[in-house]
C-alpha positions in Angstrom: 0.3 0.0 0.0 1.2 3.5 -0.6 -0.3 6.7 1.0 0.1 9.7 -0.7 0.9 13.3 0.8 1.3 16.7 -0.9 3.0 19.8 0.1 0.8 22.6 0.9 2.9 25.4 -0.9 3.5 26.5 -4.0 6.7 28.4 -2.9 9.1 27.5 -6.0 12.2 29.0 -7.1 14.6 26.7 -9.4 13.0 23.6 -10.1 9.3 22.7 -10.9 8.4 20.3 -8.5 5.5 19.0 -10.4 7.5 18.4 -13.7 10.1 16.6 -11.5 7.3 14.3 -10.2 6.3 13.8 -13.3 9.4 13.0 -15.0 9.8 10.3 -12.1 6.4 8.9 -13.0 7.0 8.4 -16.4 10.4 6.7 -15.5 9.2 4.4 -12.9 8.2 1.6 -15.2 11.3 1.2 -16.8 14.1 2.6 -14.0 15.4 -0.9 -13.9 17.2 -0.8 -17.4 18.5 2.8 -16.5 19.1 2.8 -12.8 22.4 1.9 -12.6 23.7 5.1 -11.0 21.0 5.0 -8.1 22.1 1.1 -7.1 25.6 2.1 -7.6 25.4 5.1 -4.9 23.0 3.1 -2.9 25.6 0.8 -2.2 28.4 3.3 -1.7 26.2 5.0 1.0 25.7 1.5 2.4 29.5 1.1 2.6 29.6 4.5 4.8 27.4 2.8 7.3 29.4 -0.1 7.3 32.2 2.5 9.1 29.7 3.3 12.2 29.8 0.9 14.6 26.3 1.0 16.0 23.1 -0.1 14.6 20.1 1.8 13.6 16.5 0.5 14.4 14.6 2.9 12.7 15.3 4.3 8.9 13.8 6.9 6.6 14.9 6.4 3.1 14.0 10.3 1.5 13.8 9.8 -2.4 13.7 6.1 -2.8 13.2 6.1 -6.1 12.5 2.6 -6.8 14.2 1.1 -3.5 17.2 1.3 -4.0 19.0 2.1 -0.8 16.5 -0.7 0.9 18.1 -3.2 -1.3 21.3 -2.1 -0.2 20.3 -2.0 3.3 18.6 -5.5 3.1 19.6 -7.7 6.1 21.3 -5.0 8.4 21.4 -6.4 11.9 19.0 -4.3 14.0 16.6 -2.9 11.4 13.1 -2.8 13.3 11.2 -0.5 10.3 12.6 0.9 6.8 10.0 3.6 5.4 10.9 4.4 2.0 9.6 7.9 0.4 9.1 9.7 -3.0 7.8 12.8 -4.1 6.5 10.5 -7.6 3.5 8.2 -6.2 4.3 5.7 -9.4 8.1 5.7 -7.8 7.1 4.9 -4.2 4.7 2.0 -5.8 7.5 0.4 -7.3 9.3 0.6 -3.8 6.7 -1.0 -2.0 7.0 -4.1 -3.8 10.1 -5.1 -2.1 7.7 -5.5 0.9 9.1 -2.0 2.6 6.1 0.5 3.5 6.4 3.2 1.0 4.6 6.9 1.3 4.5 9.5 -1.6 5.6 12.3 0.0 7.3 16.0 -0.9 10.7 16.4 0.8 9.8 19.9 0.9 7.1 19.0 3.4 7.9 16.0 5.6 4.7 14.1 7.0 6.7 12.0 9.8 6.5 13.2 13.6 9.6 14.7 15.3 12.2 12.6 16.5 10.6 9.7 14.8 13.8 7.9 13.2 17.5 6.9 13.9 18.5 6.9 10.4 17.6 9.1 7.4 18.8 7.9 4.3 18.7 10.2 0.8 20.2 8.8 -2.4 20.2 11.4 -5.2 17.1 13.2 -5.1 17.5 16.2 -2.7 19.4 18.2 -5.7 15.8 18.4 -6.8 14.7 20.3 -4.2 14.4 24.5 -4.2 14.8 24.9 -0.5 17.4 22.8 0.7 18.4 24.1 4.0 14.6 23.8 5.1 14.5 20.2 3.8 18.1 19.7 5.7 16.2 21.3 9.0 12.9 18.8 8.4 15.3 16.0 8.2 17.0 17.0 11.6 14.0 17.2 13.2 12.5 13.7 12.2 15.7 12.3 13.9 16.3 11.0 17.4 18.8 12.7 19.4 22.1 11.6 18.3 20.3 10.2 14.8 22.4 10.1 11.9 21.5 11.3 8.5 23.6 10.3 5.2 22.4 11.4 1.9 24.1 11.9 -1.8 23.3 14.5 -4.1 24.8 15.1 -7.5 27.1 17.8 -7.5 28.2 21.1 -9.3 30.3 19.1 -12.2 27.9 16.8 -13.3 27.5 16.5 -16.9 30.2 19.3 -17.7 30.7 17.4 -21.2 27.2 18.1 -22.3 26.6 21.7 -20.2 29.7 22.7 -22.4 28.7 21.6 -25.8 24.9 22.3 -25.4 26.2 26.4 -24.5 28.8 26.1 -27.4 25.7 25.3 -29.7 23.7 27.8 -28.3 25.9 30.7 -28.6 27.0 29.5 -32.0 23.3 29.6 -33.3 21.4 31.6 -31.4 24.1 34.2 -29.8 22.1 33.2 -26.2 21.8 30.7 -23.6 19.0 29.1 -22.0 18.9 26.7 -18.8 18.9 23.1 -20.4 21.2 21.7 -17.3 20.1 21.3 -14.0 22.0 24.1 -11.5 23.9 21.8 -8.9 25.1 22.0 -5.3 29.2 22.8 -4.9 31.3 20.8 -2.3 32.2 24.2 -0.5 28.3 25.1 0.4 26.9 22.1 1.4 28.6 21.6 4.6 27.4 25.4 5.8 24.1 24.1 4.5 24.5 21.0 7.2 25.7 23.5 9.8 23.0 26.0 9.3 20.3 23.1 9.9 21.4 22.2 13.1 23.6 19.0 12.5 26.6 17.9 14.6 29.5 17.2 13.1 28.7 17.5 9.5 31.1 15.9 7.2 30.8 16.4 3.5 33.0 14.4 0.7 32.8 14.0 -3.2 33.5 11.6 -5.3 32.9 10.7 -9.6 31.6 8.6 -11.6 32.3 8.1 -15.1 30.2 6.6 -17.6 30.4 5.9 -21.1 28.2 6.1 -24.0 27.7 5.8 -28.0 26.7 9.3 -28.5 24.8 12.2 -27.2 21.6 11.0 -28.0 22.1 7.7 -25.9 23.1 9.7 -22.9 20.1 12.1 -23.0 17.6 9.0 -23.4 19.2 7.2 -20.2 18.9 10.4 -18.5 15.2 10.6 -19.4 14.8 6.9 -18.1 16.3 7.9 -15.0 13.7 10.4 -14.5 16.4 13.2 -14.2 15.5 15.3 -17.2 15.8 19.2 -16.7 12.5 20.7 -14.4 14.1 24.3 -14.2 11.3 26.5 -13.7 13.1 28.9 -16.4 13.5 26.3 -19.0 12.3 26.8 -22.7 8.6 25.2 -22.6 9.3 24.1 -26.7 11.4 21.2 -27.1 14.8 21.8 -28.4 15.1 22.0 -32.2 16.8 18.6 -34.3 19.4 21.3 -35.8 20.7 22.4 -32.1 20.5 19.1 -30.8 22.2 17.4 -34.0 25.0 20.0 -33.3 25.6 19.4 -29.8 26.0 16.0 -30.4 28.8 16.7 -32.7 30.4 19.0 -30.6 30.7 16.7 -27.7 31.8 13.6 -29.8 34.6 16.4 -31.2 35.5 17.5 -27.8 35.5 14.4 -25.4 35.3 11.3 -27.6 38.0 8.5 -26.6 39.9 6.8 -28.6 37.2 3.8 -29.2 34.7 7.0 -30.3 32.6 6.6 -26.7 31.7 9.8 -25.0 32.3 10.1 -21.4 29.4 11.5 -19.1 30.7 12.8 -15.9 28.2 12.6 -12.4 29.8 14.2 -9.2 28.0 12.6 -6.2 28.7 14.9 -2.8 27.9 12.9 0.3 26.4 14.4 3.8 26.9 13.5 6.8 25.8 14.6 10.2 24.1 14.2 13.3 21.3 15.3 15.4 22.3 17.0 18.0 22.7 14.8 21.4 24.4 16.3 25.0 26.9 12.6 24.5 28.4 14.1 21.3 31.9 15.6 21.1 32.0 19.3 21.5 34.8 22.2 20.3 36.4 23.6 23.2 35.3 27.0 24.7 38.0 29.9 23.4 40.9 29.8 26.2 40.8 26.5 27.8 43.5 25.2 26.2 46.1 23.5 28.8 49.1 23.8 26.4 50.9 26.4 24.7 50.3 26.4 21.0 54.4 27.9 20.8 55.4 25.0 23.0 53.7 22.5 21.2 55.8 23.4 18.2 58.7 24.3 19.8 59.0 27.9 18.8 59.8 31.2 20.2 56.6 33.3 21.1 56.5 36.8 20.0 53.9 39.5 20.5 52.0 40.5 17.5 53.6 43.7 17.7 56.8 42.6 17.1 58.5 41.6 13.8 59.3 38.3 13.3 63.0 37.2 13.2 64.7 36.9 9.9 64.6 33.4 7.9 68.2 31.6 8.4 69.9 31.2 5.2 71.6 28.3 3.9 75.3 28.4 2.8 75.7 28.3 -0.8 
């Protein structure tokens, strides 16, 4: 059974969330043929959890697609409840086929009570959220104290080859640019967002996956099959003309094809981790509470800030 919750807000900024949902609904029946990226990143999230020496009884998988994270976490000891949630009702229905409960719910308005889960995972879904800080705050709220959040989103270097080919083609053919690939987060920004959302001990790292295709048309068909087609609010409403796409594919091939003629497609994955605050967690020391002088630790002479530093020693020629 799939329960459906809808966000009661029209506040959209960058992404057309209703179009994101329709893209996923359309992709759901055939996702098994195109969901390799979700499966791979879900496995990498599960490997990161293996480094944490504690169990998680109640888990929420937010943006579950067809249940990739549930498959990766199958058999994990101590799990009592794993709830899957996705913006797309069709995706949630596909995920529910694994026997785990699934809900269709918007990441921008979570329908879960505070302190409901020990762990929240999210595999390649939150890069479609308009209010990412707000979504992270809601994730932190549904975690129990000392609960853990582990997510993955696509980063700013994703599909840079396709982006460049499209931009150069549009400039050459029409003298202007239009948003054809969604903007994505940068590593330097995401750590600050976790802190702003109230997570303790936040960590962000990145990974790069490169996939090759016979041509740009196969890549774009794969993206549609994944439900990852363009959903920028300010996109052109008319489909790109054939001439533009043919020329963009030609430029892609000319700029990036390998010796075998196949083109690479880069996916940068940012991994986000943080804990819901708890009094047992490590905390930074108060300023001035150190018991050892830095100069003593470094075995150097301490000088007042107003005194010029001694000139560096010169080695003999």
